[in-house]
C-alpha positions in Angstrom: 134.7 18.9 -39.5 133.0 21.0 -42.2 134.8 23.9 -43.7 133.4 26.4 -46.3 135.6 28.2 -48.8 139.4 28.4 -49.3 141.5 28.0 -46.2 144.0 30.7 -45.8 145.3 29.9 -42.3 145.9 26.9 -40.2 143.0 25.8 -37.9 142.7 23.6 -34.9 139.6 21.6 -34.1 138.4 19.2 -31.3 138.2 15.7 -32.6 134.6 15.0 -32.1 132.6 13.6 -35.1 130.3 16.0 -37.0 132.3 19.1 -36.2 132.1 21.9 -38.8 134.3 25.0 -39.3 134.0 28.0 -41.5 136.6 30.2 -43.2 136.8 33.6 -41.7 136.7 35.5 -45.1 134.3 33.6 -47.2 132.2 33.7 -49.3 133.9 37.0 -50.2 137.4 35.7 -49.5 140.1 37.1 -51.8 143.1 35.1 -52.5 146.0 37.5 -52.8 144.9 40.6 -54.7 142.1 39.0 -56.6 138.9 40.8 -56.7 136.0 39.3 -55.0 134.0 36.9 -57.0 131.1 34.8 -56.2 131.9 31.3 -55.1 129.5 30.0 -57.6 131.8 31.2 -60.4 134.4 28.6 -59.4 134.9 24.9 -59.2 136.7 23.2 -56.5 138.8 20.1 -56.1 139.7 19.1 -52.6 142.8 17.0 -52.2 142.2 13.6 -50.7 142.4 13.5 -47.0 140.7 11.9 -44.0 137.1 12.9 -43.7 136.5 14.7 -47.1 132.8 14.3 -47.7 132.4 16.3 -51.0 135.7 16.7 -52.9 134.2 19.0 -55.6 131.7 21.0 -53.6 132.0 24.6 -52.7 132.0 23.4 -49.2 132.6 20.0 -47.7 132.3 18.3 -44.4 135.5 16.9 -43.0 135.1 14.1 -40.5 138.1 13.3 -38.4 138.2 10.7 -35.7 141.6 10.8 -33.9 142.3 8.4 -31.1 140.7 9.5 -27.9 143.2 11.3 -25.8 145.5 12.2 -28.8 146.3 15.2 -30.8 146.4 14.8 -34.7 147.6 17.3 -37.4 145.7 17.0 -40.8 146.7 19.0 -43.9 143.9 19.7 -46.4 144.2 21.5 -49.9 141.7 22.7 -52.5 142.3 23.7 -56.2 140.0 26.5 -57.5 139.3 26.9 -61.2 139.1 28.9 -63.4 142.1 30.9 -62.6 141.6 34.5 -61.9 144.3 37.0 -62.1 146.1 37.6 -59.0 144.1 35.0 -57.2 145.7 31.8 -56.0 144.4 28.6 -57.4 145.6 26.4 -54.5 145.0 26.8 -50.8 146.1 24.5 -48.0 144.7 24.1 -44.5 146.5 22.5 -41.6 144.1 21.3 -38.9 145.1 20.2 -35.4 142.5 17.9 -34.0 142.4 17.3 -30.2 140.4 14.4 -28.8 140.8 14.9 -25.0 140.0 12.1 -22.6 137.2 12.7 -20.0 139.3 12.8 -16.8 138.9 10.4 -13.9 139.6 11.3 -10.3 140.7 8.9 -7.6 138.3 9.5 -4.6 139.9 11.1 -1.5 139.0 9.3 1.7 137.2 11.3 4.5 139.7 13.6 6.3 140.0 15.1 9.7 140.9 18.8 9.9 144.0 17.8 11.8 145.3 15.5 9.0 148.3 16.5 6.8 148.0 17.5 3.1 146.8 15.0 0.6 147.5 14.8 -3.2 144.4 14.1 -5.4 145.2 11.8 -8.3 143.5 12.5 -11.7 143.8 10.7 -15.1 144.9 12.1 -17.4 147.3 14.2 -15.4 148.4 17.7 -16.1 145.1 19.4 -15.6 144.2 22.2 -13.2 142.3 22.0 -9.9 140.0 24.9 -9.0 136.8 25.9 -7.1 138.0 25.2 -3.5 140.5 27.2 -1.4 141.6 24.1 0.4 143.2 22.6 -2.8 146.1 23.9 -4.8 146.1 24.1 -8.6 148.4 21.0 -8.6 145.9 19.0 -6.6 147.3 19.2 -3.0 144.4 19.3 -0.4 145.1 21.0 3.0 142.4 19.7 5.5 143.3 22.4 8.0 141.8 25.1 5.9 139.0 23.1 4.3 135.4 23.7 5.2 133.9 21.3 7.7 131.6 18.9 5.8 131.5 18.1 2.1 132.9 20.5 -0.5 133.6 20.1 -4.3 136.8 20.6 -6.4 136.9 21.0 -10.2 139.5 19.3 -12.4 140.0 20.7 -16.0 142.3 19.1 -18.7 142.7 19.8 -22.5 144.4 22.0 -25.1 143.1 25.5 -25.9 139.4 25.7 -25.9 139.0 21.9 -26.3 138.9 20.7 -22.6 137.4 18.0 -20.4 136.3 18.4 -16.8 135.3 16.4 -13.8 134.5 17.1 -10.1 135.3 15.4 -6.9 134.1 15.7 -3.3 136.3 16.4 -0.2 134.8 15.3 3.2 136.4 17.0 6.2 135.3 16.4 9.8 136.0 18.7 12.8 138.4 17.1 15.3 137.3 17.7 19.0 140.1 17.3 21.5 139.6 15.3 24.7 142.4 17.1 26.5 141.8 17.7 30.2 142.5 21.0 32.0 142.6 19.5 35.5 142.0 16.5 37.7 139.8 15.5 40.6 141.2 15.5 44.1 140.7 12.5 46.4 137.0 12.1 47.1 135.0 11.3 50.2 131.8 9.3 49.7 130.0 12.2 51.4 131.3 14.8 49.0 128.9 16.5 46.6 128.8 15.2 43.0 131.3 16.9 40.6 130.5 18.1 37.1 133.4 16.5 35.1 132.9 19.0 32.2 134.6 21.6 34.4 138.0 19.9 33.8 137.9 19.4 30.0 139.3 21.6 27.3 136.3 21.1 25.0 132.9 19.9 25.8 131.8 19.5 22.1 130.5 15.9 21.6 132.3 14.9 24.8 131.0 12.3 27.2 132.3 10.8 30.4 132.0 7.2 31.4 133.0 5.1 34.3 131.8 3.9 37.7 129.8 6.6 39.5 129.4 8.7 36.3 125.9 9.7 35.1 125.3 12.5 32.6 128.9 13.7 33.0 128.4 14.0 36.8 130.6 12.0 39.1 129.1 10.9 42.4 131.6 9.7 44.9 129.1 7.7 47.0 131.0 4.5 46.2 133.0 1.9 48.1 136.5 2.8 48.9 138.8 2.4 45.8 140.4 3.9 42.8 138.1 4.5 39.9 139.1 5.1 36.2 137.0 7.7 34.4 137.2 8.1 30.6 136.4 11.1 28.5 135.6 10.5 24.8 135.0 13.0 22.0 133.9 12.4 18.4 134.6 14.3 15.1 131.8 16.2 13.3 130.1 15.3 11.1 131.8 11.9 10.7 131.8 10.7 14.3 134.1 7.8 13.7 136.7 9.6 11.7 139.0 11.1 14.4 137.8 10.3 18.0 139.8 11.3 21.1 140.1 9.8 24.5 141.5 10.7 27.9 141.4 8.9 31.3 141.9 10.0 34.9 142.0 8.0 38.1 140.0 9.1 41.1 140.5 7.9 44.6 137.4 7.4 46.7 137.3 6.9 50.5 134.2 5.4 52.1 135.1 4.6 55.7 132.8 2.1 57.6 130.4 3.2 60.3 131.8 2.3 63.7 129.5 1.3 66.6 130.5 1.8 70.2 129.1 -0.7 72.7 126.8 1.1 75.1 127.9 0.7 78.8 127.0 2.3 82.1 125.8 3.8 84.3 128.7 3.7 86.7 129.5 5.1 90.1 132.2 7.7 90.1 134.1 5.4 92.4 134.2 2.6 89.8 137.6 1.5 88.4 138.7 2.4 84.8 137.6 0.1 82.0 138.1 -0.5 78.3 135.5 0.7 75.8 134.5 -1.6 72.9 133.9 -0.6 69.3 133.3 -2.4 66.0 135.1 -2.1 63.5 138.1 -1.0 65.4 140.0 0.5 62.4 139.8 4.1 63.7 140.7 6.0 66.8 139.1 7.4 70.0 138.8 11.1 70.5 140.7 11.6 73.7 139.2 13.5 76.7 140.0 14.0 80.3 138.1 10.8 81.2 138.7 8.7 78.0 142.2 8.0 76.6 143.1 7.7 72.9 143.1 3.9 73.4 139.5 3.9 74.8 140.2 3.5 78.5 137.4 5.2 80.4 138.0 6.5 84.0 134.8 7.1 85.9 136.7 9.0 88.6 137.7 11.6 86.1 134.3 12.0 84.5 131.7 14.5 85.3 128.6 13.6 87.3 125.9 13.1 84.7 126.3 12.3 80.9 129.8 12.0 79.4 130.2 11.8 75.7 132.8 9.4 74.0 133.5 9.4 70.3 135.2 6.9 67.9 136.3 8.1 64.4 137.2 6.1 61.3 138.7 7.9 58.3 140.8 11.0 57.6 140.5 14.6 58.8 138.4 15.4 55.7 136.6 12.2 55.2 135.4 10.3 58.2 132.5 8.8 60.1 132.1 8.6 63.8 129.9 7.2 66.5 129.2 8.8 69.9 127.7 7.4 73.0 126.8 8.9 76.4 128.0 7.2 79.5 126.2 8.2 82.7 128.3 8.7 85.8 126.5 8.9 89.2 128.0 10.4 92.3 128.7 8.2 95.3 126.7 9.5 98.3 128.2 8.7 101.7 125.8 7.8 104.5 127.1 9.7 107.5 125.1 10.6 110.7 126.7 13.5 112.5 124.3 14.0 115.4 122.1 12.2 117.9 118.5 12.3 119.0 117.8 13.0 122.6 115.3 10.9 124.7 111.8 11.6 123.6 108.3 11.2 125.0 105.5 9.8 122.9 104.0 13.3 123.1 107.1 15.0 121.8 107.0 16.8 118.5 108.4 15.2 115.4 112.2 15.5 115.1 113.6 16.8 111.8 116.4 14.4 110.9 117.9 16.5 108.1 120.4 18.3 110.4 121.8 14.9 111.6 123.4 14.1 108.1 126.1 15.6 106.0 123.8 15.6 103.1 120.1 15.3 102.5 120.3 12.8 99.7 119.5 9.6 101.5 116.4 7.8 102.8 115.6 7.2 106.5 113.9 4.0 107.6 112.8 2.5 110.9 109.8 2.7 113.2 108.3 6.2 113.5 110.0 7.5 110.3 107.9 9.9 108.2 110.0 11.1 105.3 112.9 13.0 106.9 111.1 13.3 110.3 110.9 10.9 113.3 107.5 10.8 115.1 107.7 9.4 118.6 103.9 9.2 118.7 104.0 6.4 116.1 107.4 4.8 116.8 106.5 2.8 119.9 108.2 2.9 123.3 111.8 1.8 123.9 115.1 1.9 122.1 114.3 2.6 118.4 117.0 1.9 115.7 116.9 4.3 112.7 118.8 3.6 109.4 120.0 6.2 106.9 120.6 4.8 103.4 122.2 6.5 100.5 122.7 5.6 96.8 123.7 7.3 93.6 121.0 8.9 91.6 119.1 8.0 89.6 120.1 4.3 89.3 120.8 3.6 92.9 124.4 2.5 92.4 127.1 2.3 95.2 124.7 2.2 98.2 125.8 3.2 101.8 124.1 2.9 105.2 124.5 4.4 108.8 122.3 3.9 111.9 121.4 5.7 115.1 119.2 5.0 118.1 116.6 7.0 120.1 114.9 6.3 123.5 111.1 7.0 123.5 109.1 7.3 126.8 105.3 7.3 127.5 103.1 9.3 130.1 99.3 9.4 130.5 97.5 12.7 129.8 96.0 14.3 133.0 92.3 15.1 133.2 90.9 18.3 135.0 87.3 18.1 136.3 85.1 20.6 134.3 83.4 23.3 136.4 81.4 26.5 135.7 80.0 28.7 134.3 80.3 31.2 137.2 79.4 34.8 137.7 82.3 37.1 138.3 80.8 37.8 141.7 80.9 34.1 142.7 83.2 33.0 145.6 86.6 31.2 145.0 86.7 27.4 144.5 89.3 24.5 144.3 89.9 22.7 141.0 90.0 18.9 140.9 92.6 16.9 138.7 93.9 13.4 138.1 96.8 12.4 138.5 97.8 14.7 141.3 101.3 16.1 141.8 101.3 18.5 138.9 101.2 22.3 138.7 98.2 24.6 137.7 98.5 27.9 135.8 96.2 30.3 134.1 97.0 30.7 130.5 95.0 33.9 130.0 94.0 34.9 133.5 95.2 35.6 137.0 92.4 33.7 138.8 94.3 30.3 139.0 96.8 29.4 141.8 99.6 26.7 141.3 97.8 24.5 143.7 94.5 24.6 141.8 92.6 27.5 143.5 90.3 29.5 141.2 88.8 33.0 142.1 86.1 34.2 139.6 86.5 37.8 140.7 90.1 37.8 139.2 89.1 35.9 136.0 88.4 37.4 132.6 84.9 37.6 131.3 84.6 34.7 128.9 86.7 31.5 128.6 89.5 31.2 131.2 92.1 28.6 130.1 93.5 26.6 133.0 96.7 24.5 132.3 98.0 21.5 134.3 101.4 19.9 133.8 102.9 16.7 135.3 106.3 15.2 134.6 107.6 11.6 134.4 111.2 11.2 133.4 111.9 13.1 130.2 108.2 13.4 129.5 105.9 16.1 130.5 102.1 15.6 130.3 99.7 18.5 129.9 96.0 18.9 130.7 93.8 21.9 130.0 90.4 23.0 130.9 88.2 26.0 130.2 86.1 27.8 132.9 83.5 30.3 131.6 83.0 33.5 133.6 80.0 35.6 132.9 79.9 39.3 133.9 77.4 40.5 136.5 75.3 43.2 134.8 73.8 45.9 137.1 70.3 47.1 136.4 70.9 50.5 138.1 69.7 53.6 136.4 71.9 56.5 135.6 69.1 59.2 135.7 65.4 59.6 136.0 63.0 59.6 133.0 60.4 62.3 132.1 58.3 64.1 132.3 57.2 63.7 128.6 54.5 65.2 126.5 52.0 62.8 124.9 53.1 63.7 121.4 56.8 63.3 122.1 58.7 60.9 120.0 59.5 57.5 121.5 62.3 57.6 124.0 65.0 54.8 124.2 65.1 54.1 127.9 68.5 52.4 127.5 69.8 56.0 127.5 69.1 56.2 131.3 70.6 52.9 132.4 74.2 52.2 133.3 74.3 48.9 131.4 72.1 48.9 128.2 71.0 45.6 126.8 68.5 44.5 129.4 64.8 44.0 129.2 62.1 46.7 129.9 58.5 46.1 130.9 55.6 48.4 131.8 53.0 50.7 130.0 54.0 52.5 126.8 57.0 50.2 126.2 57.9 48.3 123.0 61.4 46.9 123.7 63.4 49.6 125.2 61.3 52.4 123.5 58.9 54.3 125.7 56.1 55.9 123.6 54.2 58.6 125.5 51.3 58.5 123.0 50.5 54.9 124.2 51.3 55.4 127.9 49.0 56.6 130.7 48.5 60.3 131.0 49.7 61.3 134.4 52.3 59.8 136.8 51.1 56.3 137.0 53.5 54.8 134.5 55.9 52.4 136.5 58.4 50.7 134.2 61.0 48.0 135.3 64.4 47.2 133.9 65.8 43.6 134.1 69.5 42.5 133.5 71.4 39.2 133.7 74.8 37.8 132.8 75.4 36.4 129.3 74.7 33.8 128.0 73.2 32.2 131.1 70.2 34.3 132.0 69.6 32.6 135.4 73.2 33.0 136.6 73.2 36.4 138.2 70.0 38.5 137.5 69.2 42.2 138.6 66.3 44.7 138.2 65.4 48.4 138.8 62.0 50.3 138.5 61.1 54.0 137.7 57.9 56.1 137.6 57.4 58.3 134.4 54.9 61.2 134.1 53.2 61.9 130.7 51.5 65.3 130.0 48.6 65.9 127.5 49.2 67.7 124.2 48.2 71.4 124.0 45.3 72.4 121.6 45.9 75.5 119.4 44.3 77.0 116.2 45.7 79.5 113.6 44.0 82.1 111.3 45.1 84.7 108.7 43.6 88.0 107.5 43.9 87.0 103.8 44.1 83.8 101.8 45.1 85.0 98.3 46.2 88.1 96.3 48.5 89.5 93.7 52.2 89.5 94.4 53.4 91.0 96.7 50.7 90.3 99.3 51.0 91.1 103.0 49.3 88.6 105.4 49.0 88.7 109.2 48.8 85.4 111.1 47.8 84.7 114.8 46.5 82.0 117.2 43.3 83.0 119.0 43.2 79.8 121.2 46.0 80.9 123.6 48.0 83.9 124.7 50.7 82.0 126.6 53.6 79.8 125.6 55.8 80.3 122.5 55.3 79.7 118.8 57.3 79.6 115.5 55.6 80.2 112.1 56.9 78.3 109.0 55.5 80.4 106.1 56.2 77.8 103.4 57.9 80.2 100.9 61.5 79.5 101.9 61.8 82.4 104.2 63.2 82.1 107.7 60.7 80.9 110.3 59.1 83.8 112.4 58.7 83.5 116.2 55.7 84.8 118.1 52.0 84.1 118.6 51.1 86.7 115.9 53.3 87.7 112.8 52.9 89.6 109.5 54.7 88.4 106.4 55.0 89.7 102.8 54.8 87.0 100.0 56.7 88.2 96.9 56.9 85.0 94.8 53.8 83.6 93.1 52.7 80.2 94.4 50.6 78.3 96.9 52.1 78.2 100.4 51.1 76.0 103.3 51.6 77.8 106.7 52.4 75.8 109.8 52.5 77.0 113.4 54.8 75.1 115.9 53.6 75.8 119.5 55.1 74.9 122.9 53.2 75.5 126.2 54.7 76.5 129.5 55.5 72.9 130.6 57.3 72.2 127.3 54.7 70.2 125.4 54.6 71.1 121.8 52.1 70.8 118.9 51.7 71.9 115.4 48.8 73.6 113.7 48.3 74.1 110.0 46.4 77.0 108.4 43.2 75.6 107.0 43.8 77.0 103.5 47.1 77.7 101.8 48.1 81.3 101.0 47.8 81.7 97.2 50.0 84.4 95.6 49.1 85.2 92.0 51.9 86.3 89.6 51.9 89.8 88.3 52.0 90.2 84.6 55.1 91.9 83.1 53.9 94.3 80.4 56.2 95.2 77.6 56.3 95.8 73.9 58.5 96.9 71.0 57.7 98.8 67.8 58.9 98.4 64.2 60.3 100.6 62.8 62.2 102.2 65.7 62.2 105.6 63.9 58.9 106.6 62.6 58.4 109.3 60.0 55.3 110.7 58.5 56.5 109.3 55.2 56.1 105.8 56.6 53.6 106.3 59.5 52.6 102.6 59.8 54.0 101.0 63.0 53.8 97.4 64.1 53.7 96.9 67.9 54.9 93.5 69.2 53.6 92.5 72.6 56.5 91.3 74.8 54.4 90.8 78.0 54.8 87.6 80.1 53.0 85.3 80.1 51.7 86.4 76.7 48.8 84.0 76.3 47.7 84.3 79.9 46.7 88.0 79.9 44.2 90.3 78.4 45.5 93.6 76.9 44.5 97.2 76.4 46.4 99.6 74.1 46.0 103.4 74.5 47.2 105.0 71.3 47.9 108.6 72.5 44.7 110.5 72.5 43.4 108.8 69.4 41.8 105.4 70.5 42.1 102.2 72.4 42.9 98.7 71.0 42.6 95.2 72.6 44.7 93.4 70.0 47.7 91.4 71.2 50.0 92.9 68.5 48.3 95.9 66.9 49.3 97.8 63.8 48.9 101.6 63.9 49.0 104.2 61.2 49.7 107.7 62.6 47.8 110.5 60.8 50.2 113.4 61.4 53.7 114.0 62.7 54.0 114.5 66.4 54.5 112.7 69.8 52.2 109.9 70.8 52.3 108.1 74.3 51.5 104.4 73.8 50.3 102.7 77.0 49.9 98.9 77.3 47.9 97.4 80.2 48.3 93.6 80.8 45.7 92.0 83.1 45.7 88.4 84.3 42.6 86.3 84.8 43.0 86.9 88.6 42.9 90.7 88.0 46.6 91.4 88.5 47.7 94.3 86.3 50.9 95.8 85.0 51.2 99.0 82.9 54.0 100.1 80.6 54.2 103.3 78.5 56.4 104.5 75.7 56.6 107.7 73.7 56.5 107.3 69.9 57.8 110.3 67.9 56.4 110.6 64.4 58.9 112.8 62.6 58.3 115.1 59.6 59.9 113.8 56.4 59.7 114.3 52.7 61.0 112.8 49.4 62.5 114.5 46.4 63.7 112.9 43.1 65.9 114.8 40.6 66.6 113.1 37.3 70.1 112.9 36.0 69.2 113.0 32.3 66.2 113.6 29.9 65.4 113.3 26.2 63.4 116.3 24.8 62.5 114.6 21.5 58.7 115.0 21.8 58.0 111.3 22.2 56.1 111.9 25.5 58.7 109.9 27.3 61.1 111.9 29.6 60.7 115.0 27.5 61.4 117.5 30.3 63.7 117.9 33.3 61.6 118.4 36.4 62.1 117.4 40.1 59.5 115.1 41.7 58.4 115.8 45.4 56.5 113.7 47.9 53.0 115.0 48.6 53.8 115.6 52.3 56.4 117.3 54.5 57.0 120.2 52.1 56.0 123.9 51.8 56.2 124.2 48.0 55.0 127.8 48.1 58.7 128.5 48.6 60.3 126.8 45.5 62.8 127.9 42.8 64.8 126.0 40.1 67.4 127.4 37.7 69.5 125.7 34.9 72.9 126.9 33.7 75.3 125.9 30.9 78.9 125.1 31.7 79.9 128.7 31.4 77.4 129.8 34.0 74.8 131.3 31.6 71.2 130.9 32.9 69.1 128.9 30.5 65.9 128.3 32.5 64.3 129.7 35.7 61.0 128.9 37.4 59.3 129.2 40.8 56.5 126.8 39.9 57.3 123.2 41.0 54.9 121.9 38.4 56.9 123.4 35.5 59.9 121.6 34.1 62.7 122.5 31.6 62.0 121.3 28.0 65.7 121.8 26.9 65.3 125.2 25.2 66.3 128.6 26.5 63.6 129.6 28.9 61.3 127.0 27.3 60.7 129.4 24.3 62.1 127.4 21.5 60.7 124.4 19.5 64.1 122.9 19.2 66.2 122.0 22.2 69.7 123.2 22.6 72.7 120.9 21.9 73.4 117.7 23.8 75.5 118.5 26.8 75.8 118.3 30.6 74.1 121.2 32.4 74.0 122.5 36.0 70.9 122.9 38.0 70.1 124.6 41.4 66.9 123.7 43.3 65.7 125.6 46.4 62.7 124.6 48.5 61.3 124.7 52.2 60.0 121.8 54.3 57.0 121.9 56.7 59.4 122.6 59.6 60.5 125.8 57.9 63.9 124.6 56.9 65.3 125.9 53.5 67.0 123.2 51.3 69.4 124.0 48.4 70.4 121.2 46.0 72.9 121.5 43.1 73.7 118.9 40.5 74.2 117.9 36.8 71.7 116.8 34.3 72.5 115.4 30.8 70.5 116.5 27.8 70.2 113.7 25.3 68.5 113.5 21.9 
């Protein structure tokens, strides 16, 4: 320790080698009331002591080396010479030297935050613990409030400012509880897996283990038993410091699968029997037909499929097996009726009504399904069996029998006769065997003994029946006798006379029975054609008939004479063959003056009777005229006029004019030809008394006002004409223009106010114009229509009057003598 100057107070120093201290009032330190002097004016003598390096120097280094961990007190003194008044010559210094030991700390083992308080041991003791809220100043550690993980504490020991320090670490881990909040109920192997984390208090670092556990999920699909499940948690961050464990026991039920032995089918009359199952650790589900011990009663079961069930396990955890046992109904074989004696010709017998049910099968000779056929059974006493069985397996069969007698009889044969005409005599039918009875099925011609009268038969096939009996059998025979109807060839009327030009006549219309054959002149089939027959009365025709279909059976014929007259010869003429519509034509026939006629004029008009007629044709066209003539004996002919009557169309003249109203101001008129047909005619226009034109659509300029008759004549190429006239009135008219303003500034543009008149329609010898100001003073007056107002008073000034609006009056007469007065305003502008 080095000190400079005179020590005036006690000092304390740490005991480390090489320490140096200084006086607090040197070099100008005053001892008592002595004045300050320079240290170099003095000499010093330090008293012996430990560590004095320079006993006579102004300053000296004191080196002390107390024992480590001890506190030593050292007194030093110095004598200062020469002596100065009022200044002490001797000064002492007491130095306390501390040599603290560097503390050591006993390490604290890792702690869990659930551990109790722990004292930290330090050497030397007596220091202070700081820098961590989990430790008290006296060194008591409380893990519950310590930070999780590693934290540092500071230990300080010493005296005054001379201290020694050391640090220590505290490792605290988080305790994670394994407490459970619930348990698992008994499990069935078919239950869904359970998340075990739902029954723990804390899931931090926790993990479950045990049989059936995977990723903390417990799956109960295990054999029946009790399983221990463990839940482990670890502390953090030191996983081995304070682990925790809990266990639970879980009961799992996994019942075995039962198998019921399949049995059946059974008849519903079968006795009760015991059902078999393996394993037999469960119970049967009781039903009406199956007891709780597995006794099955077919008599109580339903016909068809009956379900049985065996269950192993509890109400909530079980497995079962079901089987279907088929029960078939017993079908009794009971025959309730009998079959009467039959003949081999008898119809099949339906056996269904002979049983109480229709569920069995018939067997025996002549059986066809549910019918008995005596035709195939044979003759004699036939035994028939009725067999029943349950369906569909054929269990519990039953049988009943019955007998039937079958007889036989030969079929009779009737000798075939005919055909006959219905006019033939009666005859006797022949049959074998004899002794039976005849009858007519569809006629009254047959007697029971076999007589047959064609006159009473029907036309066509007559069915004759014959029956003979032997015991229960009746044999039938049948024959058909064909009767054809006699067809008379008698006529119902005479034929003719006919004209040679008559249409063919169907002679079947004059016979009683049409359908026969005709022969003779002029005949084709039944049609008699007068045109091909002989003229006169030498046409003999014959009509032949016979029965059908046998032509030779009963024929007949009749003959008739037919007269054919020649066709009359007539001719027709007309007084005209063509003309413009309407045309009047007279027709007559010069070849005869007897008989009657009917004219068809071809224009759609009604036919006209008579040998001579007159007709007016109104519609243009070409018309063929025919004349239908009938002579006194009724023979008719037709004559056609050699040339058709040609009627030419009349043109339809017509025109329009534009404009409709014509004035002398615009005297040009366009005429539009509206005639029909426009391009088929030639035209002539008469324009009043002026001139003629042949244009189709002429344009005319009228020279003066007045009335003009315009006539249009349209002529066809056949010379047919039509004329139309129209009066065109050309009216007198005139035009006047009065300006509304003028500019009298001598620029030769609009310098005067003057009305402008058209050069026609006016009598300007009677003209007068006067101009007034707004107060009615006359400013200008003239009777010369060629003189206008220049804007000055009476046109006598060089300068016009002021700009303003002025009133004018204009008076004039038109060519018709009418006086016109016009008043208005004109604006004078400069």
